Backbone as a printed PyTorch tensor [residue, N CA C, xyz], in Angstrom:
tensor([[[ 96.7170, 103.9710,  69.0650],
         [ 96.9160, 102.8710,  70.0160],
         [ 97.7730, 102.3990,  70.0410]],

        [[ 98.4980, 102.3720,  71.5890],
         [ 99.6030, 101.6850,  72.0020],
         [ 99.3960, 100.1150,  71.6380]],

        [[100.5300,  99.7040,  71.7240],
         [100.8320,  98.1060,  71.5460],
         [102.0100,  97.8850,  72.4470]],

        [[100.8730,  97.0370,  73.2690],
         [101.7870,  96.4840,  74.4560],
         [102.6260,  94.9750,  74.1550]],

        [[104.2180,  94.7740,  74.3610],
         [104.6720,  93.9230,  74.1530],
         [105.0260,  92.9850,  75.5410]],

        [[105.5160,  94.2960,  76.1190],
         [106.0390,  93.3750,  77.8200],
         [105.3890,  93.9320,  78.6630]],

        [[105.5200,  93.4850,  79.7560],
         [104.7570,  93.6370,  81.1660],
         [106.0330,  93.4520,  82.4730]],

        [[106.1490,  94.1770,  83.3470],
         [107.2180,  94.4420,  83.5250],
         [106.8060,  95.1120,  85.4940]],

        [[106.6930,  94.4810,  86.5660],
         [106.4580,  94.4770,  87.6230],
         [107.7200,  94.9270,  88.8300]],

        [[107.7290,  95.9300,  89.2000],
         [108.6380,  96.4150,  90.5370],
         [108.0320,  96.5290,  91.5140]],

        [[108.5120,  96.9310,  92.4780],
         [108.3260,  97.6910,  93.8950],
         [107.5510,  99.0520,  93.7580]],

        [[107.1760,  99.7100,  92.6550],
         [106.7720, 100.6380,  92.8080],
         [106.2970, 100.8960,  91.4870]],

        [[106.1610, 100.0130,  90.5450],
         [105.2550, 100.3830,  89.2860],
         [105.3430,  99.0670,  88.8560]],

        [[104.2980,  99.4020,  87.9750],
         [103.7100,  98.2600,  87.0050],
         [103.9440,  98.9770,  85.3940]],

        [[104.5310,  98.2740,  85.0360],
         [105.3050,  99.2800,  83.3500],
         [104.4140,  98.4150,  82.4260]],

        [[103.7040,  98.8470,  81.3910],
         [103.4520,  98.1210,  79.8330],
         [104.0340,  98.6430,  79.2960]],

        [[105.0560,  98.5590,  78.3070],
         [105.7500,  98.8350,  76.8230],
         [105.9300,  97.5810,  76.3070]],

        [[107.5070,  98.0870,  75.7770],
         [108.3330,  97.4530,  74.5940],
         [109.8090,  97.4040,  75.2120]],

        [[110.0520,  95.9940,  75.3060],
         [111.7040,  96.1250,  75.9860],
         [112.2700,  96.4400,  74.0740]],

        [[113.0990,  97.4760,  74.2420],
         [114.0090,  97.9120,  73.2790],
         [115.2180,  96.9610,  72.6070]],

        [[115.2620,  96.8490,  71.3400],
         [116.4530,  96.0450,  70.8900],
         [116.5960,  94.2740,  71.7280]],

        [[115.0410,  93.8590,  71.7530],
         [114.9110,  92.8780,  72.4810],
         [115.2160,  91.3760,  71.2990]],

        [[116.0590,  90.6930,  71.1830],
         [116.6680,  89.9130,  70.3920],
         [116.4950,  88.3630,  70.8630]],

        [[115.5790,  88.1030,  71.3680],
         [115.5390,  86.6710,  71.9110],
         [114.3440,  86.7740,  72.8840]],

        [[113.7990,  85.5220,  73.1390],
         [112.7760,  85.5800,  74.4570],
         [113.1680,  86.4770,  75.8660]],

        [[111.8650,  86.7210,  76.5210],
         [112.1850,  87.9230,  77.6400],
         [112.6440,  86.7750,  78.2600]],

        [[112.4950,  85.5060,  79.0400],
         [112.8700,  85.1760,  79.8970],
         [114.5480,  84.6410,  79.4900]],

        [[114.9100,  84.5690,  78.3120],
         [116.5920,  84.5420,  78.0210],
         [116.8060,  85.4300,  77.9750]],

        [[116.4630,  86.8460,  77.8010],
         [117.3640,  87.7570,  77.5240],
         [117.5360,  88.3650,  79.5340]],

        [[116.8690,  88.1050,  80.1810],
         [116.9410,  88.0960,  81.3130],
         [117.8180,  87.4780,  82.2690]],

        [[117.8430,  86.7950,  81.7270],
         [118.4820,  85.0370,  82.2060],
         [120.6700,  85.3520,  81.8990]],

        [[120.3730,  86.2460,  80.7490],
         [121.8650,  86.4410,  80.2250],
         [122.3050,  87.9080,  80.1850]],

        [[121.0520,  88.9640,  80.5930],
         [121.4190,  90.0520,  80.1050],
         [122.7230,  90.5500,  80.9360]],

        [[123.5450,  91.1940,  80.3470],
         [125.1200,  92.0310,  80.8120],
         [125.1840,  92.9220,  81.3570]],

        [[123.6870,  94.0060,  81.3970],
         [123.9280,  95.1960,  81.8570],
         [122.9530,  95.2670,  82.6690]],

        [[122.9080,  96.3390,  83.9450],
         [122.5030,  96.7610,  84.7350],
         [120.7790,  97.0240,  84.5300]],

        [[120.7270,  97.5170,  83.5250],
         [119.0790,  98.0740,  83.1760],
         [118.7570,  98.1000,  81.1860]],

        [[117.7040,  96.9590,  81.7830],
         [116.7440,  96.7170,  80.6860],
         [115.9570,  98.3980,  80.0180]],

        [[116.3340,  98.4740,  78.7490],
         [115.3270, 100.0400,  78.1350],
         [114.1560,  99.6130,  78.1870]],

        [[113.0510, 100.1320,  78.1350],
         [111.5880, 100.2310,  78.2050],
         [111.0430, 101.3810,  77.1760]],

        [[110.1840, 101.5230,  75.9560],
         [110.1390, 102.3980,  74.8790],
         [108.8000, 102.0650,  75.3810]],

        [[107.6320, 103.4430,  74.9170],
         [106.3150, 103.5540,  74.6690],
         [105.9270, 103.0220,  75.9760]],

        [[106.1270, 103.5390,  77.1680],
         [105.7850, 103.0740,  78.1580],
         [104.7980, 103.8690,  79.1740]],

        [[103.2670, 102.8150,  79.7390],
         [103.4520, 103.5370,  80.6850],
         [102.9240, 102.6770,  82.0630]],

        [[103.1370, 103.6690,  83.1400],
         [103.5700, 103.5370,  84.0060],
         [102.6020, 103.4150,  85.1350]],

        [[102.0870, 102.5460,  86.2230],
         [100.9750, 102.6000,  87.1890],
         [102.0690, 102.4370,  88.3510]],

        [[101.5610, 103.6820,  88.9680],
         [102.4430, 103.8490,  90.1480],
         [101.4330, 103.2780,  91.6820]],

        [[102.0510, 102.1040,  91.9140],
         [101.5820, 101.4980,  93.4230],
         [101.2130, 102.1560,  94.1530]],

        [[101.7660, 103.4760,  94.7780],
         [101.0390, 104.4410,  95.7360],
         [ 99.7660, 104.9520,  95.4750]],

        [[ 99.4730, 105.1260,  94.4040],
         [ 98.4570, 106.0870,  94.4960],
         [ 97.6470, 105.8540,  92.7370]],

        [[ 98.2000, 104.9230,  92.0040],
         [ 97.6620, 104.7690,  90.9640],
         [ 97.5590, 105.4720,  89.3650]],

        [[ 98.1580, 106.4100,  89.6130],
         [ 98.7530, 107.6550,  89.0630],
         [ 99.0750, 106.9310,  87.4560]],

        [[ 98.3020, 107.3830,  86.6140],
         [ 99.0240, 106.4510,  85.0780],
         [100.2710, 107.7890,  84.5060]],

        [[101.3440, 107.4810,  84.2660],
         [102.8820, 108.1680,  83.8390],
         [103.1640, 107.6630,  82.3000]],

        [[102.7840, 108.3280,  81.3600],
         [103.0810, 108.3060,  80.0030],
         [104.6350, 108.6840,  79.7060]],

        [[105.7110, 107.4800,  79.1460],
         [106.8620, 108.3500,  78.8560],
         [107.2750, 107.5160,  77.9530]],

        [[108.0480, 108.0370,  76.9270],
         [108.5610, 107.2860,  75.4870],
         [109.7330, 106.5400,  76.1470]],

        [[110.6650, 106.4620,  76.9750],
         [111.5150, 105.6170,  77.7410],
         [111.8920, 105.5030,  79.0420]],

        [[112.3670, 104.7000,  79.5660],
         [112.8610, 104.4140,  80.7060],
         [113.4700, 103.4190,  81.0670]],

        [[114.8310, 103.3460,  81.7930],
         [115.6380, 102.0050,  81.9500],
         [115.2420, 101.4670,  83.5700]],

        [[114.9040, 100.1640,  83.3370],
         [114.7550,  99.6540,  84.5490],
         [115.8950,  98.5730,  85.2230]],

        [[116.3480,  99.1830,  86.1400],
         [117.5360,  98.0080,  87.0740],
         [116.6380,  96.4350,  86.9030]],

        [[117.4350,  95.4200,  86.1700],
         [116.9060,  94.1870,  86.5270],
         [116.6970,  93.8000,  87.7720]],

        [[117.5050,  93.8240,  88.6720],
         [117.1400,  93.4960,  90.2610],
         [115.7050,  94.2730,  90.6730]],

        [[115.6090,  95.0910,  90.3560],
         [114.0210,  95.3620,  90.6450],
         [112.7240,  94.9010,  90.1070]],

        [[113.4740,  94.1060,  89.1660],
         [111.8620,  93.0050,  88.7430],
         [112.0450,  92.4290,  89.4060]],

        [[110.3000,  92.1600,  89.6250],
         [109.9470,  91.1970,  90.7540],
         [109.2430,  89.9780,  89.3130]],

        [[108.3980,  90.2910,  88.8470],
         [107.5260,  89.4610,  87.3570],
         [107.5940,  90.5560,  86.1840]],

        [[107.8560,  89.7750,  84.8850],
         [107.6740,  90.3510,  83.7450],
         [106.6850,  89.4200,  83.4090]],

        [[106.2110,  89.8470,  81.5840],
         [105.4990,  88.9210,  81.2100],
         [106.1460,  89.4590,  79.6510]],

        [[105.9600,  88.5980,  78.6430],
         [106.2380,  89.1650,  77.0430],
         [105.1400,  88.4400,  76.2130]],

        [[104.1630,  89.4180,  75.8890],
         [103.2760,  88.7980,  74.8670],
         [103.8600,  88.2950,  73.9780]],

        [[103.3010,  87.3640,  73.1570],
         [103.9270,  86.4150,  72.0560],
         [102.7250,  85.5520,  71.1870]],

        [[103.3210,  85.3820,  70.2240],
         [102.0790,  85.1290,  68.8180],
         [102.3430,  83.3380,  69.0300]],

        [[101.4270,  82.5640,  70.3260],
         [101.9130,  81.1920,  70.3790],
         [101.2320,  80.7190,  69.6350]],

        [[101.0970,  80.4670,  68.0190],
         [100.2450,  80.2720,  67.2070],
         [101.6110,  79.1370,  67.1360]],

        [[101.7840,  77.7520,  66.7790],
         [103.0400,  76.9480,  66.1470],
         [104.3420,  76.9930,  66.9110]],

        [[104.1770,  77.8910,  68.1370],
         [105.5700,  78.3260,  68.7630],
         [105.9480,  77.5710,  69.4930]],

        [[106.9770,  76.9980,  69.6000],
         [107.7910,  76.0860,  70.4060],
         [107.5310,  76.0140,  72.0310]],

        [[107.8090,  77.8510,  72.1700],
         [107.4300,  78.0790,  73.4800],
         [106.2910,  77.8120,  74.2710]],

        [[105.0930,  77.9290,  73.4230],
         [104.0960,  77.4790,  74.0410],
         [103.7280,  75.9710,  73.8150]],

        [[104.6940,  75.1520,  73.1910],
         [104.7690,  73.7840,  73.0540],
         [105.2450,  72.9840,  74.1310]],

        [[106.2570,  73.7180,  75.0340],
         [106.5250,  73.3100,  75.8840],
         [106.2030,  73.8960,  76.9480]],

        [[105.7590,  75.2060,  76.8860],
         [104.7950,  75.2500,  78.0290],
         [103.6260,  74.4720,  78.8570]],

        [[102.9930,  73.5240,  77.6230],
         [101.7500,  72.5900,  77.6290],
         [102.2460,  71.4470,  78.3320]],

        [[103.7450,  71.0760,  79.0770],
         [103.7360,  69.8600,  79.2090],
         [103.9300,  70.0280,  80.5400]],

        [[102.9460,  69.3690,  81.1060],
         [102.5590,  69.1320,  82.5410],
         [103.4900,  68.0860,  83.4310]],

        [[103.7700,  67.4400,  82.9890],
         [104.3760,  66.0420,  83.5980],
         [105.3690,  66.6400,  84.3800]],

        [[106.4740,  67.7410,  84.6060],
         [107.0600,  67.5240,  85.5050],
         [106.9720,  69.2300,  86.4280]],

        [[105.6450,  69.6090,  86.2190],
         [105.1590,  70.4170,  86.6460],
         [104.4090,  70.7770,  88.5580]],

        [[104.5690,  71.4240,  89.0360],
         [104.2580,  71.0190,  90.2820],
         [103.1880,  72.7840,  90.8080]],

        [[102.2870,  72.4680,  91.5850],
         [102.0550,  73.9420,  91.8490],
         [102.0930,  74.8310,  93.0670]],

        [[102.9930,  76.2060,  93.3050],
         [103.5240,  76.3840,  94.1450],
         [102.7340,  77.6930,  94.1750]],

        [[102.8630,  78.3140,  96.0490],
         [102.9580,  79.5650,  96.1200],
         [103.6730,  80.0900,  96.6910]],

        [[104.3490,  81.7350,  95.8850],
         [105.4710,  82.0340,  96.2140],
         [105.0250,  83.4490,  96.5770]],

        [[105.6370,  84.0230,  97.7540],
         [105.6490,  85.3060,  98.2860],
         [106.6510,  86.2650,  97.9020]],

        [[106.5070,  87.4620,  97.6980],
         [107.2350,  88.4240,  97.5580],
         [106.8870,  89.5580,  98.7490]],

        [[107.8720,  89.6700,  99.6360],
         [107.6570,  90.3520, 101.1090],
         [108.7700,  91.4190, 100.7980]],

        [[108.0860,  92.7940, 100.3080],
         [108.7550,  93.7130,  99.6040],
         [108.1090,  94.9950,  99.9520]],

        [[108.4300,  95.9250,  99.1790],
         [107.2750,  97.0800,  99.5980],
         [105.7170,  96.4850,  99.5180]],

        [[105.0640,  95.4790,  98.9220],
         [103.9640,  95.1440,  98.6270],
         [103.7520,  93.8360,  98.9640]],

        [[102.9960,  93.4520,  99.5170],
         [102.9360,  92.1790, 100.0530],
         [102.2690,  91.1460,  98.7390]],

        [[102.9420,  90.7600,  98.1570],
         [102.4010,  89.7600,  96.8090],
         [102.4160,  88.2780,  96.8550]],

        [[101.3190,  87.4320,  96.4590],
         [101.4100,  86.4670,  96.5390],
         [100.9370,  85.6590,  95.1730]],

        [[101.9750,  84.8980,  94.6720],
         [101.9490,  84.7780,  93.2760],
         [102.1820,  82.6630,  93.5160]],

        [[100.7360,  82.5730,  92.8360],
         [100.4140,  80.7530,  92.9880],
         [100.2560,  80.4570,  91.2750]],

        [[100.5880,  79.7750,  91.1420],
         [100.6580,  78.9130,  90.1680],
         [101.1260,  77.5960,  89.6440]],

        [[102.1330,  77.1460,  88.4230],
         [102.6640,  75.7440,  87.8620],
         [103.8210,  76.2010,  87.2380]],

        [[104.9180,  75.8580,  88.3400],
         [106.2310,  75.5530,  87.6260],
         [106.8000,  74.6690,  87.4570]],

        [[108.1350,  74.1330,  86.9750],
         [108.6850,  72.9090,  86.8010],
         [109.3810,  73.0660,  88.3070]],

        [[109.3710,  71.5850,  88.4090],
         [110.1440,  71.2230,  89.8740],
         [111.3720,  71.9200,  90.6310]],

        [[110.9310,  72.2330,  91.6820],
         [111.9540,  73.4120,  91.7960],
         [112.3710,  74.2790,  91.4270]],

        [[112.0740,  75.0500,  90.1670],
         [112.2900,  75.9470,  89.2280],
         [112.7440,  76.9800,  90.3100]],

        [[112.5960,  77.2350,  91.0280],
         [112.9240,  78.5980,  92.3870],
         [114.3790,  78.4610,  92.8500]],

        [[114.7610,  77.2610,  92.5620],
         [115.9930,  76.7640,  92.9660],
         [117.1040,  76.9640,  92.1920]],

        [[118.7390,  77.4310,  92.5400],
         [119.7950,  77.1070,  92.2940],
         [119.7610,  75.8800,  91.5330]],

        [[120.0590,  76.0090,  89.8070],
         [120.1160,  75.3290,  89.1010],
         [121.6130,  75.1150,  88.1900]],

        [[121.7830,  74.3580,  87.2830],
         [123.4100,  73.9970,  86.6920],
         [123.6540,  75.6320,  85.6690]],

        [[122.2660,  75.9850,  85.6830],
         [122.3090,  77.0160,  84.2660],
         [122.8570,  78.3660,  84.8730]],

        [[122.5280,  78.4620,  86.6410],
         [122.2680,  79.8510,  86.9820],
         [121.4430,  80.5920,  86.6370]],

        [[120.4820,  80.2510,  86.2910],
         [118.8680,  80.7570,  85.7090],
         [118.7590,  81.8840,  87.0710]],

        [[118.5100,  83.4580,  87.1830],
         [117.8870,  84.3450,  88.0890],
         [116.5320,  84.0900,  87.7060]],

        [[115.6870,  83.8170,  86.4630],
         [114.3370,  83.9230,  86.8500],
         [113.7690,  82.3050,  86.1890]],

        [[112.5490,  82.1670,  86.5110],
         [111.5440,  81.3130,  86.3070],
         [110.1630,  81.7370,  85.6930]],

        [[109.7030,  80.2000,  85.1280],
         [108.2980,  80.5480,  84.5580],
         [107.0000,  80.0360,  85.4680]],

        [[106.1890,  80.9370,  85.6360],
         [105.3460,  80.3700,  86.2760],
         [103.7860,  80.3310,  85.3940]],

        [[102.9820,  79.1600,  84.8920],
         [102.0560,  79.4560,  84.3890],
         [101.0570,  79.1300,  84.9850]],

        [[ 99.6260,  80.1690,  84.2800],
         [ 98.7270,  79.9100,  84.8330],
         [ 98.4440,  80.7850,  86.5480]],

        [[ 99.5510,  82.1010,  86.2080],
         [ 99.4050,  82.8960,  87.1920],
         [ 98.0590,  83.2610,  88.3400]],

        [[ 98.0330,  83.1710,  89.5710],
         [ 96.7710,  83.9100,  90.2680],
         [ 97.7640,  84.6680,  91.1200]],

        [[ 97.7400,  86.2980,  90.7280],
         [ 98.2350,  86.9740,  91.0900],
         [ 97.5860,  88.1000,  92.7410]],

        [[ 98.3570,  87.7360,  94.1470],
         [ 97.1550,  88.6820,  94.6540],
         [ 97.9770,  89.5150,  95.5610]],

        [[ 97.3790,  90.5240,  95.7190],
         [ 98.2170,  91.7500,  96.4530],
         [ 98.8800,  93.1270,  95.9510]],

        [[ 98.3760,  93.0420,  94.4880],
         [ 98.8090,  94.1810,  93.4860],
         [ 98.1440,  95.5890,  94.1010]],

        [[ 99.0040,  96.6950,  95.0530],
         [ 98.4540,  97.4930,  95.1590],
         [ 97.4570,  98.5580,  94.4340]],

        [[ 96.7800,  99.6080,  94.4160],
         [ 96.3100, 100.6210,  93.2970],
         [ 95.3400,  99.6100,  92.6770]],

        [[ 94.0030, 100.1410,  92.4300],
         [ 93.3540,  99.4520,  92.0190],
         [ 93.0070, 100.0560,  90.4000]],

        [[ 93.9900,  99.9080,  89.1720],
         [ 94.1400, 100.4190,  88.4200],
         [ 93.7990,  99.0780,  87.6010]],

        [[ 91.9970,  99.8200,  86.9100],
         [ 91.4660,  98.5920,  86.2600],
         [ 92.0580,  98.1900,  85.0460]],

        [[ 92.5740,  98.8930,  83.7100],
         [ 93.2230,  98.2540,  83.2540],
         [ 94.5810,  97.4910,  83.3170]],

        [[ 95.1730,  97.9690,  84.2960],
         [ 96.2150,  97.1380,  84.4810],
         [ 96.1760,  96.0030,  85.5600]],

        [[ 95.4980,  95.9910,  86.0830],
         [ 94.6250,  94.8230,  87.1540],
         [ 94.0750,  94.0000,  85.9160]],

        [[ 93.5220,  94.0130,  85.0030],
         [ 93.0240,  93.5780,  84.3780],
         [ 93.7870,  92.4150,  83.1770]],

        [[ 95.0260,  93.6210,  83.0500],
         [ 95.7310,  92.9750,  82.0180],
         [ 96.7940,  92.0970,  83.1000]],

        [[ 97.2900,  92.0430,  84.1740],
         [ 97.7880,  91.3960,  85.0390],
         [ 97.2490,  89.9540,  85.5610]],

        [[ 95.6440,  90.0560,  85.5530],
         [ 94.7740,  88.9820,  86.2130],
         [ 94.9680,  87.8450,  84.9580]],

        [[ 95.4090,  88.5120,  83.4970],
         [ 94.9600,  87.4430,  82.6610],
         [ 96.1270,  86.9430,  81.8520]],

        [[ 97.3710,  86.9640,  82.2820],
         [ 98.0320,  86.5680,  81.9620],
         [ 98.6140,  85.1500,  82.0230]],

        [[ 98.9990,  84.5310,  81.1550],
         [ 98.8380,  83.0000,  80.7560],
         [100.1530,  82.8100,  81.3550]],

        [[101.1640,  83.2390,  81.6040],
         [102.4040,  82.9080,  82.4560],
         [103.2230,  84.3860,  82.6260]],

        [[103.8360,  84.1350,  84.1550],
         [105.1890,  85.6270,  84.4040],
         [106.3980,  84.8210,  84.9680]],

        [[106.9860,  85.5370,  84.2710],
         [108.6240,  85.5630,  84.4640],
         [109.0320,  85.5960,  85.9400]],

        [[109.7150,  84.6850,  86.9850],
         [109.5530,  85.6670,  88.3350],
         [111.4100,  85.8670,  88.4770]],

        [[111.5770,  86.6290,  88.7950],
         [112.8120,  86.6310,  89.4920],
         [113.1190,  86.2690,  90.9270]],

        [[113.9820,  85.0510,  90.8700],
         [114.0940,  84.1170,  92.3550],
         [114.7740,  85.2640,  93.2690]],

        [[115.6430,  85.8000,  92.8600],
         [115.9910,  86.8010,  94.5760],
         [114.7330,  87.6380,  94.9050]],

        [[113.7860,  87.6240,  94.3230],
         [112.7300,  88.4700,  94.8470],
         [112.0890,  87.7260,  95.4820]],

        [[111.9210,  86.2260,  95.4720],
         [110.8670,  85.6080,  96.3860],
         [111.4100,  85.6080,  97.8190]],

        [[110.6990,  85.8370,  98.3800],
         [110.8240,  85.5300, 100.2450],
         [110.6010,  83.8090, 100.5760]],

        [[109.1730,  83.3810,  99.8110],
         [108.8990,  82.5970, 100.7680],
         [108.2390,  81.1710,  99.3560]],

        [[108.5260,  80.0190,  99.6010],
         [107.6140,  79.4040,  99.0380],
         [106.8440,  78.1100,  99.0590]],

        [[105.5490,  78.0950,  99.0680],
         [104.8960,  77.1120,  99.4710],
         [104.6290,  75.7190,  98.1800]],

        [[105.5020,  74.6520,  98.5410],
         [105.9140,  73.9540,  97.8430],
         [105.4450,  72.5270,  98.1300]],

        [[104.4350,  71.6390,  98.3790],
         [104.3330,  70.5900,  98.8010],
         [104.8390,  69.4700,  98.7030]],

        [[104.8930,  69.2370,  96.9900],
         [106.1460,  68.2940,  96.4680],
         [107.5760,  68.0870,  96.9440]],

        [[107.8550,  69.6870,  96.9520],
         [109.1900,  69.8440,  97.6230],
         [109.6060,  68.7380,  98.8650]],

        [[108.7110,  69.4920, 100.1220],
         [108.8030,  69.0320, 100.8110],
         [108.7250,  67.0070, 101.2560]],

        [[107.6590,  66.8930, 100.6580],
         [107.5470,  65.3680, 100.3420],
         [108.6970,  64.6840,  99.9060]],

        [[109.6900,  64.8850,  99.1710],
         [110.2710,  64.4240,  98.0830],
         [112.1350,  64.8840,  98.7330]],

        [[111.8000,  65.6190,  99.9810],
         [113.0520,  65.8150, 100.5480],
         [113.8000,  64.7940, 101.9610]]])
């Protein structure tokens, strides 16, 4: 039985596997990654074009190609889960990726998390995501993606954001 620790979505594939040599939370790893490629091991790749499942022992994924990612974590007593539960400074947005796949991501984020900040983070966390537009109806992958409690979104891959709170505060 394969153990999935990480999920990565790119233009071409939904990848389920484990990031090798991960020494910190995925959001921190992606924001501070010093190499061009992230190594994944024990990977099942779902091709968006035809839904084909490809099993590989390892693959290198260009960080710039990542649309969003997710890390399955044990949330019991986790400081990460505690931080996610504070809704006071969160706002609901709709974000659109308009590349090879027309993807809508709707959920809750820290206010203006998608903007440039003092830490120069390239990724931000969206909680309770609703994901529309995933191509290829692969039952296993679709179910996994639709049940994610959060996703880590690559800011540079987002084309449009609808955030009525930001417009009201401008």
